[in-house]
ZAPAKE-658645 format. One record per residue: residue number from 0; residue in one letter; z, x, y of N, C-alpha, C in turn. Coordinates in Angstrom, 1 decimal. Example, Ala and Ser with C-alpha at 12.3 -4.5 7.8 and 13.67 -1.06 7.14 Angstrom:
BEGIN
<r><num>0</num><residuo>A</residuo><n_Z>7.8</n_Z><n_X>13.2</n_X><n_Y>-5.7</n_Y><ca_Z>7.8</ca_Z><ca_X>12.3</ca_X><ca_Y>-4.5</ca_Y><c_Z>7.8</c_Z><c_X>13.2</c_X><c_Y>-3.3</c_Y></r>
<r><num>1</num><residuo>S</residuo><n_Z>7.1</n_Z><n_X>12.8</n_X><n_Y>-2.2</n_Y><ca_Z>7.1</ca_Z><ca_X>13.7</ca_X><ca_Y>-1.1</ca_Y><c_Z>7.9</c_Z><c_X>12.9</c_X><c_Y>0.0</c_Y></r>
REM end
This chain:
BEGIN
<r><num>0</num><residuo>M</residuo><n_Z>0.3</n_Z><n_X>0.9</n_X><n_Y>-1.6</n_Y><ca_Z>0.1</ca_Z><ca_X>0.2</ca_X><ca_Y>-0.2</ca_Y><c_Z>-0.1</c_Z><c_X>0.8</c_X><c_Y>1.0</c_Y></r>
<r><num>1</num><residuo>I</residuo><n_Z>-0.8</n_Z><n_X>0.9</n_X><n_Y>2.6</n_Y><ca_Z>-0.3</ca_Z><ca_X>1.3</ca_X><ca_Y>3.5</ca_Y><c_Z>0.1</c_Z><c_X>0.8</c_X><c_Y>4.6</c_Y></r>
<r><num>2</num><residuo>L</residuo><n_Z>0.6</n_Z><n_X>1.4</n_X><n_Y>4.8</n_Y><ca_Z>1.6</ca_Z><ca_X>1.1</ca_X><ca_Y>5.8</ca_Y><c_Z>1.9</c_Z><c_X>0.9</c_X><c_Y>7.2</c_Y></r>
<r><num>3</num><residuo>R</residuo><n_Z>1.7</n_Z><n_X>0.8</n_X><n_Y>7.8</n_Y><ca_Z>1.5</ca_Z><ca_X>0.2</ca_X><ca_Y>9.8</ca_Y><c_Z>2.0</c_Z><c_X>1.6</c_X><c_Y>10.3</c_Y></r>
<r><num>4</num><residuo>E</residuo><n_Z>2.7</n_Z><n_X>2.2</n_X><n_Y>9.8</n_Y><ca_Z>3.1</ca_Z><ca_X>3.3</ca_X><ca_Y>9.8</ca_Y><c_Z>1.8</c_Z><c_X>4.4</c_X><c_Y>9.8</c_Y></r>
<r><num>5</num><residuo>D</residuo><n_Z>1.8</n_Z><n_X>4.4</n_X><n_Y>8.8</n_Y><ca_Z>0.5</ca_Z><ca_X>5.1</ca_X><ca_Y>8.6</ca_Y><c_Z>-0.9</c_Z><c_X>5.0</c_X><c_Y>9.5</c_Y></r>
<r><num>6</num><residuo>I</residuo><n_Z>-1.2</n_Z><n_X>4.2</n_X><n_Y>9.3</n_Y><ca_Z>-1.9</ca_Z><ca_X>3.7</ca_X><ca_Y>9.8</ca_Y><c_Z>-2.1</c_Z><c_X>3.9</c_X><c_Y>11.6</c_Y></r>
<r><num>7</num><residuo>L</residuo><n_Z>-0.9</n_Z><n_X>3.9</n_X><n_Y>12.0</n_Y><ca_Z>-0.8</ca_Z><ca_X>4.3</ca_X><ca_Y>13.4</ca_Y><c_Z>-0.7</c_Z><c_X>5.7</c_X><c_Y>13.9</c_Y></r>
<r><num>8</num><residuo>S</residuo><n_Z>-0.4</n_Z><n_X>6.6</n_X><n_Y>12.7</n_Y><ca_Z>-0.2</ca_Z><ca_X>8.0</ca_X><ca_Y>12.7</ca_Y><c_Z>-1.9</c_Z><c_X>8.6</c_X><c_Y>12.5</c_Y></r>
<r><num>9</num><residuo>E</residuo><n_Z>-2.3</n_Z><n_X>7.4</n_X><n_Y>11.6</n_Y><ca_Z>-4.1</ca_Z><ca_X>8.1</ca_X><ca_Y>11.3</ca_Y><c_Z>-4.5</c_Z><c_X>8.0</c_X><c_Y>12.8</c_Y></r>
<r><num>10</num><residuo>L</residuo><n_Z>-4.5</n_Z><n_X>6.6</n_X><n_Y>13.4</n_Y><ca_Z>-5.4</ca_Z><ca_X>6.4</ca_X><ca_Y>14.4</ca_Y><c_Z>-5.3</c_Z><c_X>7.6</c_X><c_Y>15.2</c_Y></r>
<r><num>11</num><residuo>E</residuo><n_Z>-3.4</n_Z><n_X>7.7</n_X><n_Y>15.7</n_Y><ca_Z>-3.1</ca_Z><ca_X>8.6</ca_X><ca_Y>17.0</ca_Y><c_Z>-4.0</c_Z><c_X>9.8</c_X><c_Y>16.7</c_Y></r>
<r><num>12</num><residuo>K</residuo><n_Z>-3.9</n_Z><n_X>10.4</n_X><n_Y>15.5</n_Y><ca_Z>-4.7</ca_Z><ca_X>12.1</ca_X><ca_Y>15.0</ca_Y><c_Z>-6.3</c_Z><c_X>11.7</c_X><c_Y>15.8</c_Y></r>
<r><num>13</num><residuo>E</residuo><n_Z>-7.2</n_Z><n_X>10.8</n_X><n_Y>15.4</n_Y><ca_Z>-8.1</ca_Z><ca_X>10.5</ca_X><ca_Y>15.5</ca_Y><c_Z>-8.4</c_Z><c_X>10.4</c_X><c_Y>17.1</c_Y></r>
<r><num>14</num><residuo>L</residuo><n_Z>-7.3</n_Z><n_X>9.6</n_X><n_Y>18.1</n_Y><ca_Z>-7.4</ca_Z><ca_X>10.2</ca_X><ca_Y>19.1</ca_Y><c_Z>-7.1</c_Z><c_X>10.9</c_X><c_Y>19.9</c_Y></r>
<r><num>15</num><residuo>D</residuo><n_Z>-7.0</n_Z><n_X>11.8</n_X><n_Y>19.3</n_Y><ca_Z>-6.2</ca_Z><ca_X>12.9</ca_X><ca_Y>19.9</ca_Y><c_Z>-7.4</c_Z><c_X>14.1</c_X><c_Y>19.8</c_Y></r>
<r><num>16</num><residuo>D</residuo><n_Z>-8.2</n_Z><n_X>13.7</n_X><n_Y>18.6</n_Y><ca_Z>-9.3</ca_Z><ca_X>14.8</ca_X><ca_Y>18.6</ca_Y><c_Z>-10.5</c_Z><c_X>14.3</c_X><c_Y>19.1</c_Y></r>
<r><num>17</num><residuo>L</residuo><n_Z>-10.3</n_Z><n_X>13.0</n_X><n_Y>19.6</n_Y><ca_Z>-11.6</ca_Z><ca_X>12.1</ca_X><ca_Y>20.9</ca_Y><c_Z>-10.9</c_Z><c_X>12.9</c_X><c_Y>21.8</c_Y></r>
<r><num>18</num><residuo>L</residuo><n_Z>-10.0</n_Z><n_X>13.0</n_X><n_Y>22.5</n_Y><ca_Z>-8.8</ca_Z><ca_X>12.8</ca_X><ca_Y>23.9</ca_Y><c_Z>-9.5</c_Z><c_X>14.9</c_X><c_Y>24.2</c_Y></r>
<r><num>19</num><residuo>A</residuo><n_Z>-9.2</n_Z><n_X>15.5</n_X><n_Y>22.6</n_Y><ca_Z>-9.7</ca_Z><ca_X>17.2</ca_X><ca_Y>23.0</ca_Y><c_Z>-10.9</c_Z><c_X>17.1</c_X><c_Y>23.7</c_Y></r>
<r><num>20</num><residuo>N</residuo><n_Z>-12.2</n_Z><n_X>16.4</n_X><n_Y>23.2</n_Y><ca_Z>-13.2</ca_Z><ca_X>16.4</ca_X><ca_Y>23.6</ca_Y><c_Z>-13.5</c_Z><c_X>15.5</c_X><c_Y>24.8</c_Y></r>
<r><num>21</num><residuo>A</residuo><n_Z>-12.5</n_Z><n_X>15.5</n_X><n_Y>25.7</n_Y><ca_Z>-12.8</ca_Z><ca_X>14.9</ca_X><ca_Y>26.7</ca_Y><c_Z>-13.8</c_Z><c_X>15.8</c_X><c_Y>28.3</c_Y></r>
<r><num>22</num><residuo>P</residuo><n_Z>-14.2</n_Z><n_X>14.5</n_X><n_Y>28.6</n_Y><ca_Z>-14.9</ca_Z><ca_X>15.4</ca_X><ca_Y>29.5</ca_Y><c_Z>-13.9</c_Z><c_X>16.2</c_X><c_Y>31.1</c_Y></r>
<r><num>23</num><residuo>A</residuo><n_Z>-14.2</n_Z><n_X>17.1</n_X><n_Y>31.1</n_Y><ca_Z>-13.2</ca_Z><ca_X>18.1</ca_X><ca_Y>31.9</ca_Y><c_Z>-12.6</c_Z><c_X>17.8</c_X><c_Y>33.1</c_Y></r>
<r><num>24</num><residuo>N</residuo><n_Z>-13.7</n_Z><n_X>16.8</n_X><n_Y>33.3</n_Y><ca_Z>-12.9</ca_Z><ca_X>16.1</ca_X><ca_Y>35.1</ca_Y><c_Z>-11.7</c_Z><c_X>15.0</c_X><c_Y>34.2</c_Y></r>
<r><num>25</num><residuo>L</residuo><n_Z>-11.2</n_Z><n_X>14.9</n_X><n_Y>33.8</n_Y><ca_Z>-10.0</ca_Z><ca_X>13.4</ca_X><ca_Y>33.5</ca_Y><c_Z>-8.9</c_Z><c_X>14.6</c_X><c_Y>33.5</c_Y></r>
<r><num>26</num><residuo>S</residuo><n_Z>-8.3</n_Z><n_X>13.7</n_X><n_Y>34.1</n_Y><ca_Z>-6.9</ca_Z><ca_X>14.7</ca_X><ca_Y>34.4</ca_Y><c_Z>-5.9</c_Z><c_X>14.7</c_X><c_Y>33.2</c_Y></r>
<r><num>27</num><residuo>E</residuo><n_Z>-5.0</n_Z><n_X>15.3</n_X><n_Y>32.5</n_Y><ca_Z>-4.1</ca_Z><ca_X>14.9</ca_X><ca_Y>31.9</ca_Y><c_Z>-3.5</c_Z><c_X>13.4</c_X><c_Y>32.4</c_Y></r>
<r><num>28</num><residuo>S</residuo><n_Z>-3.4</n_Z><n_X>13.2</n_X><n_Y>32.8</n_Y><ca_Z>-2.2</ca_Z><ca_X>11.3</ca_X><ca_Y>33.5</ca_Y><c_Z>-3.5</c_Z><c_X>10.5</c_X><c_Y>32.7</c_Y></r>
<r><num>29</num><residuo>A</residuo><n_Z>-4.2</n_Z><n_X>11.0</n_X><n_Y>32.8</n_Y><ca_Z>-5.6</ca_Z><ca_X>10.1</ca_X><ca_Y>32.5</ca_Y><c_Z>-6.2</c_Z><c_X>9.8</c_X><c_Y>31.6</c_Y></r>
<r><num>30</num><residuo>L</residuo><n_Z>-5.9</n_Z><n_X>10.9</n_X><n_Y>30.9</n_Y><ca_Z>-6.0</ca_Z><ca_X>11.4</ca_X><ca_Y>29.0</ca_Y><c_Z>-4.5</c_Z><c_X>10.7</c_X><c_Y>27.8</c_Y></r>
<r><num>31</num><residuo>K</residuo><n_Z>-3.1</n_Z><n_X>11.3</n_X><n_Y>28.5</n_Y><ca_Z>-2.2</ca_Z><ca_X>10.5</ca_X><ca_Y>28.5</ca_Y><c_Z>-2.5</c_Z><c_X>8.6</c_X><c_Y>28.5</c_Y></r>
<r><num>32</num><residuo>S</residuo><n_Z>-2.6</n_Z><n_X>8.4</n_X><n_Y>29.6</n_Y><ca_Z>-2.7</ca_Z><ca_X>6.9</ca_X><ca_Y>30.0</ca_Y><c_Z>-3.8</c_Z><c_X>6.2</c_X><c_Y>29.1</c_Y></r>
<r><num>33</num><residuo>I</residuo><n_Z>-5.2</n_Z><n_X>7.0</n_X><n_Y>28.4</n_Y><ca_Z>-5.9</ca_Z><ca_X>6.7</ca_X><ca_Y>27.7</ca_Y><c_Z>-5.0</c_Z><c_X>6.2</c_X><c_Y>26.6</c_Y></r>
<r><num>34</num><residuo>Q</residuo><n_Z>-4.5</n_Z><n_X>7.7</n_X><n_Y>26.3</n_Y><ca_Z>-4.0</ca_Z><ca_X>7.4</ca_X><ca_Y>24.8</ca_Y><c_Z>-3.1</c_Z><c_X>6.2</c_X><c_Y>24.7</c_Y></r>
<r><num>35</num><residuo>A</residuo><n_Z>-2.2</n_Z><n_X>6.1</n_X><n_Y>25.2</n_Y><ca_Z>-0.8</ca_Z><ca_X>5.0</ca_X><ca_Y>25.5</ca_Y><c_Z>-1.6</c_Z><c_X>3.7</c_X><c_Y>25.5</c_Y></r>
<r><num>36</num><residuo>K</residuo><n_Z>-2.8</n_Z><n_X>2.9</n_X><n_Y>26.7</n_Y><ca_Z>-3.2</ca_Z><ca_X>1.9</ca_X><ca_Y>26.3</ca_Y><c_Z>-3.9</c_Z><c_X>2.0</c_X><c_Y>25.0</c_Y></r>
<r><num>37</num><residuo>S</residuo><n_Z>-4.6</n_Z><n_X>2.7</n_X><n_Y>24.2</n_Y><ca_Z>-5.0</ca_Z><ca_X>2.4</ca_X><ca_Y>23.0</ca_Y><c_Z>-4.5</c_Z><c_X>2.7</c_X><c_Y>22.1</c_Y></r>
<r><num>38</num><residuo>I</residuo><n_Z>-3.0</n_Z><n_X>3.1</n_X><n_Y>21.7</n_Y><ca_Z>-2.6</ca_Z><ca_X>2.9</ca_X><ca_Y>20.9</ca_Y><c_Z>-1.4</c_Z><c_X>1.5</c_X><c_Y>21.5</c_Y></r>
<r><num>39</num><residuo>G</residuo><n_Z>-1.2</n_Z><n_X>1.0</n_X><n_Y>22.2</n_Y><ca_Z>-0.8</ca_Z><ca_X>-0.2</ca_X><ca_Y>23.5</ca_Y><c_Z>-1.3</c_Z><c_X>-1.7</c_X><c_Y>22.3</c_Y></r>
<r><num>40</num><residuo>H</residuo><n_Z>-2.6</n_Z><n_X>-1.3</n_X><n_Y>22.3</n_Y><ca_Z>-3.6</ca_Z><ca_X>-2.1</ca_X><ca_Y>22.1</ca_Y><c_Z>-3.6</c_Z><c_X>-2.9</c_X><c_Y>20.9</c_Y></r>
<r><num>41</num><residuo>A</residuo><n_Z>-3.2</n_Z><n_X>-1.5</n_X><n_Y>19.9</n_Y><ca_Z>-3.2</ca_Z><ca_X>-1.1</ca_X><ca_Y>18.4</ca_Y><c_Z>-2.6</c_Z><c_X>-2.2</c_X><c_Y>18.1</c_Y></r>
<r><num>42</num><residuo>E</residuo><n_Z>-0.7</n_Z><n_X>-1.8</n_X><n_Y>18.6</n_Y><ca_Z>0.0</ca_Z><ca_X>-2.3</ca_X><ca_Y>18.0</ca_Y><c_Z>-0.5</c_Z><c_X>-3.9</c_X><c_Y>18.7</c_Y></r>
<r><num>43</num><residuo>H</residuo><n_Z>-0.7</n_Z><n_X>-4.1</n_X><n_Y>19.5</n_Y><ca_Z>-0.8</ca_Z><ca_X>-5.9</ca_X><ca_Y>20.0</ca_Y><c_Z>-2.1</c_Z><c_X>-5.9</c_X><c_Y>19.0</c_Y></r>
<r><num>44</num><residuo>V</residuo><n_Z>-3.0</n_Z><n_X>-5.6</n_X><n_Y>18.2</n_Y><ca_Z>-3.2</ca_Z><ca_X>-6.4</ca_X><ca_Y>17.1</ca_Y><c_Z>-3.0</c_Z><c_X>-6.3</c_X><c_Y>15.8</c_Y></r>
<r><num>45</num><residuo>F</residuo><n_Z>-2.4</n_Z><n_X>-5.3</n_X><n_Y>15.9</n_Y><ca_Z>-1.0</ca_Z><ca_X>-5.5</ca_X><ca_Y>14.9</ca_Y><c_Z>-0.3</c_Z><c_X>-6.5</c_X><c_Y>14.5</c_Y></r>
<r><num>46</num><residuo>N</residuo><n_Z>0.0</n_Z><n_X>-7.1</n_X><n_Y>15.3</n_Y><ca_Z>0.8</ca_Z><ca_X>-8.2</ca_X><ca_Y>15.8</ca_Y><c_Z>-0.1</c_Z><c_X>-9.3</c_X><c_Y>15.0</c_Y></r>
<r><num>47</num><residuo>A</residuo><n_Z>-1.6</n_Z><n_X>-9.5</n_X><n_Y>14.5</n_Y><ca_Z>-1.9</ca_Z><ca_X>-10.3</ca_X><ca_Y>14.8</ca_Y><c_Z>-2.8</c_Z><c_X>-10.3</c_X><c_Y>13.1</c_Y></r>
<r><num>48</num><residuo>L</residuo><n_Z>-2.5</n_Z><n_X>-9.2</n_X><n_Y>11.5</n_Y><ca_Z>-3.2</ca_Z><ca_X>-8.9</ca_X><ca_Y>11.4</ca_Y><c_Z>-2.6</c_Z><c_X>-9.4</c_X><c_Y>10.3</c_Y></r>
<r><num>49</num><residuo>T</residuo><n_Z>-3.0</n_Z><n_X>-9.0</n_X><n_Y>9.3</n_Y><ca_Z>-1.7</ca_Z><ca_X>-9.8</ca_X><ca_Y>8.1</ca_Y><c_Z>-2.1</c_Z><c_X>-8.9</c_X><c_Y>7.1</c_Y></r>
<r><num>50</num><residuo>T</residuo><n_Z>-0.9</n_Z><n_X>-8.4</n_X><n_Y>6.0</n_Y><ca_Z>-0.7</ca_Z><ca_X>-7.2</ca_X><ca_Y>5.6</ca_Y><c_Z>-2.0</c_Z><c_X>-6.9</c_X><c_Y>4.5</c_Y></r>
<r><num>51</num><residuo>E</residuo><n_Z>-2.5</n_Z><n_X>-7.9</n_X><n_Y>4.0</n_Y><ca_Z>-3.6</ca_Z><ca_X>-8.3</ca_X><ca_Y>2.9</ca_Y><c_Z>-4.9</c_Z><c_X>-7.4</c_X><c_Y>3.7</c_Y></r>
<r><num>52</num><residuo>E</residuo><n_Z>-5.2</n_Z><n_X>-7.6</n_X><n_Y>5.4</n_Y><ca_Z>-6.1</ca_Z><ca_X>-7.2</ca_X><ca_Y>5.8</ca_Y><c_Z>-5.9</c_Z><c_X>-6.1</c_X><c_Y>6.5</c_Y></r>
<r><num>53</num><residuo>L</residuo><n_Z>-4.6</n_Z><n_X>-5.8</n_X><n_Y>6.4</n_Y><ca_Z>-4.6</ca_Z><ca_X>-3.9</ca_X><ca_Y>6.7</ca_Y><c_Z>-4.9</c_Z><c_X>-3.2</c_X><c_Y>5.8</c_Y></r>
<r><num>54</num><residuo>Q</residuo><n_Z>-5.1</n_Z><n_X>-3.6</n_X><n_Y>4.2</n_Y><ca_Z>-5.2</ca_Z><ca_X>-3.4</ca_X><ca_Y>3.2</ca_Y><c_Z>-6.4</c_Z><c_X>-2.8</c_X><c_Y>3.0</c_Y></r>
<r><num>55</num><residuo>S</residuo><n_Z>-7.2</n_Z><n_X>-3.8</n_X><n_Y>3.4</n_Y><ca_Z>-9.1</ca_Z><ca_X>-3.8</ca_X><ca_Y>3.3</ca_Y><c_Z>-9.3</c_Z><c_X>-2.1</c_X><c_Y>4.4</c_Y></r>
<r><num>56</num><residuo>A</residuo><n_Z>-9.8</n_Z><n_X>-1.3</n_X><n_Y>3.3</n_Y><ca_Z>-10.5</ca_Z><ca_X>0.1</ca_X><ca_Y>3.5</ca_Y><c_Z>-11.5</c_Z><c_X>-0.4</c_X><c_Y>4.4</c_Y></r>
<r><num>57</num><residuo>G</residuo><n_Z>-12.2</n_Z><n_X>-1.2</n_X><n_Y>4.7</n_Y><ca_Z>-13.1</ca_Z><ca_X>-1.3</ca_X><ca_Y>5.6</ca_Y><c_Z>-13.1</c_Z><c_X>-1.9</c_X><c_Y>6.6</c_Y></r>
<r><num>58</num><residuo>G</residuo><n_Z>-11.6</n_Z><n_X>-2.8</n_X><n_Y>6.7</n_Y><ca_Z>-11.0</ca_Z><ca_X>-3.6</ca_X><ca_Y>7.4</ca_Y><c_Z>-10.3</c_Z><c_X>-2.1</c_X><c_Y>9.0</c_Y></r>
<r><num>59</num><residuo>F</residuo><n_Z>-10.1</n_Z><n_X>-1.4</n_X><n_Y>8.0</n_Y><ca_Z>-8.7</ca_Z><ca_X>-0.3</ca_X><ca_Y>8.3</ca_Y><c_Z>-10.4</c_Z><c_X>0.6</c_X><c_Y>9.2</c_Y></r>
<r><num>60</num><residuo>N</residuo><n_Z>-11.0</n_Z><n_X>1.0</n_X><n_Y>8.7</n_Y><ca_Z>-12.1</ca_Z><ca_X>2.0</ca_X><ca_Y>9.5</ca_Y><c_Z>-12.7</c_Z><c_X>0.9</c_X><c_Y>10.6</c_Y></r>
<r><num>61</num><residuo>R</residuo><n_Z>-13.3</n_Z><n_X>-0.4</n_X><n_Y>10.1</n_Y><ca_Z>-13.5</ca_Z><ca_X>-1.1</ca_X><ca_Y>11.4</ca_Y><c_Z>-12.8</c_Z><c_X>-0.5</c_X><c_Y>12.9</c_Y></r>
<r><num>62</num><residuo>F</residuo><n_Z>-11.5</n_Z><n_X>-0.8</n_X><n_Y>12.3</n_Y><ca_Z>-10.7</ca_Z><ca_X>-0.8</ca_X><ca_Y>13.1</ca_Y><c_Z>-10.4</c_Z><c_X>0.4</c_X><c_Y>13.6</c_Y></r>
<r><num>63</num><residuo>V</residuo><n_Z>-9.8</n_Z><n_X>1.5</n_X><n_Y>13.4</n_Y><ca_Z>-10.3</ca_Z><ca_X>2.9</ca_X><ca_Y>13.9</ca_Y><c_Z>-11.4</c_Z><c_X>2.6</c_X><c_Y>14.7</c_Y></r>
<r><num>64</num><residuo>E</residuo><n_Z>-12.6</n_Z><n_X>2.8</n_X><n_Y>14.0</n_Y><ca_Z>-13.6</ca_Z><ca_X>2.9</ca_X><ca_Y>15.0</ca_Y><c_Z>-13.8</c_Z><c_X>2.0</c_X><c_Y>16.4</c_Y></r>
<r><num>65</num><residuo>S</residuo><n_Z>-13.0</n_Z><n_X>0.6</n_X><n_Y>16.5</n_Y><ca_Z>-13.2</ca_Z><ca_X>-0.2</ca_X><ca_Y>17.0</ca_Y><c_Z>-12.1</c_Z><c_X>0.4</c_X><c_Y>18.7</c_Y></r>
<r><num>66</num><residuo>T</residuo><n_Z>-11.0</n_Z><n_X>1.2</n_X><n_Y>18.1</n_Y><ca_Z>-9.9</ca_Z><ca_X>1.6</ca_X><ca_Y>18.6</ca_Y><c_Z>-10.7</c_Z><c_X>2.5</c_X><c_Y>19.8</c_Y></r>
<r><num>67</num><residuo>L</residuo><n_Z>-11.0</n_Z><n_X>4.1</n_X><n_Y>18.8</n_Y><ca_Z>-12.1</ca_Z><ca_X>5.2</ca_X><ca_Y>19.5</ca_Y><c_Z>-13.1</c_Z><c_X>4.5</c_X><c_Y>20.0</c_Y></r>
<r><num>68</num><residuo>A</residuo><n_Z>-13.7</n_Z><n_X>3.6</n_X><n_Y>20.2</n_Y><ca_Z>-14.7</ca_Z><ca_X>3.1</ca_X><ca_Y>20.9</ca_Y><c_Z>-14.7</c_Z><c_X>2.1</c_X><c_Y>22.6</c_Y></r>
<r><num>69</num><residuo>L</residuo><n_Z>-12.9</n_Z><n_X>1.8</n_X><n_Y>22.6</n_Y><ca_Z>-12.5</ca_Z><ca_X>1.3</ca_X><ca_Y>23.6</ca_Y><c_Z>-11.9</c_Z><c_X>2.5</c_X><c_Y>23.9</c_Y></r>
<r><num>70</num><residuo>A</residuo><n_Z>-11.5</n_Z><n_X>3.5</n_X><n_Y>23.5</n_Y><ca_Z>-11.5</ca_Z><ca_X>4.8</ca_X><ca_Y>24.5</ca_Y><c_Z>-12.4</c_Z><c_X>5.6</c_X><c_Y>25.1</c_Y></r>
<r><num>71</num><residuo>R</residuo><n_Z>-13.2</n_Z><n_X>5.7</n_X><n_Y>24.3</n_Y><ca_Z>-14.2</ca_Z><ca_X>6.2</ca_X><ca_Y>25.1</ca_Y><c_Z>-14.7</c_Z><c_X>5.3</c_X><c_Y>26.2</c_Y></r>
<r><num>72</num><residuo>M</residuo><n_Z>-14.7</n_Z><n_X>4.1</n_X><n_Y>26.0</n_Y><ca_Z>-15.6</ca_Z><ca_X>3.8</ca_X><ca_Y>26.7</ca_Y><c_Z>-14.6</c_Z><c_X>3.8</c_X><c_Y>28.2</c_Y></r>
<r><num>73</num><residuo>K</residuo><n_Z>-14.0</n_Z><n_X>3.8</n_X><n_Y>28.2</n_Y><ca_Z>-11.9</ca_Z><ca_X>3.9</ca_X><ca_Y>28.9</ca_Y><c_Z>-12.4</c_Z><c_X>5.4</c_X><c_Y>29.8</c_Y></r>
<r><num>74</num><residuo>M</residuo><n_Z>-13.1</n_Z><n_X>6.3</n_X><n_Y>28.9</n_Y><ca_Z>-12.6</ca_Z><ca_X>8.2</ca_X><ca_Y>29.3</ca_Y><c_Z>-14.0</c_Z><c_X>8.0</c_X><c_Y>30.3</c_Y></r>
<r><num>75</num><residuo>H</residuo><n_Z>-15.2</n_Z><n_X>7.0</n_X><n_Y>29.8</n_Y><ca_Z>-16.6</ca_Z><ca_X>7.2</ca_X><ca_Y>30.4</ca_Y><c_Z>-16.1</c_Z><c_X>6.5</c_X><c_Y>32.1</c_Y></r>
<r><num>76</num><residuo>L</residuo><n_Z>-15.5</n_Z><n_X>5.1</n_X><n_Y>31.9</n_Y><ca_Z>-15.2</ca_Z><ca_X>4.4</ca_X><ca_Y>33.4</ca_Y><c_Z>-14.3</c_Z><c_X>5.0</c_X><c_Y>34.7</c_Y></r>
<r><num>77</num><residuo>R</residuo><n_Z>-13.8</n_Z><n_X>6.4</n_X><n_Y>33.9</n_Y><ca_Z>-13.4</ca_Z><ca_X>7.6</ca_X><ca_Y>34.6</ca_Y><c_Z>-13.8</c_Z><c_X>8.1</c_X><c_Y>36.2</c_Y></r>
REM end
């Protein structure tokens, strides 16, 4: 069984990798804000998902990809 904490941990790693390659013009505070908002969004989505939905490998991959896509969008809007 995949635990919510494990999913958040994996998502944080993916966000760290994404933000490590962010455009140089983004400040450290902007990057931290993007990460905090992305994690906050993820936690919000978790509250709407069932345990069965969290166990789906395809659902997990889509969730990670959509969260990263939102973070990329926020990076480019700054």
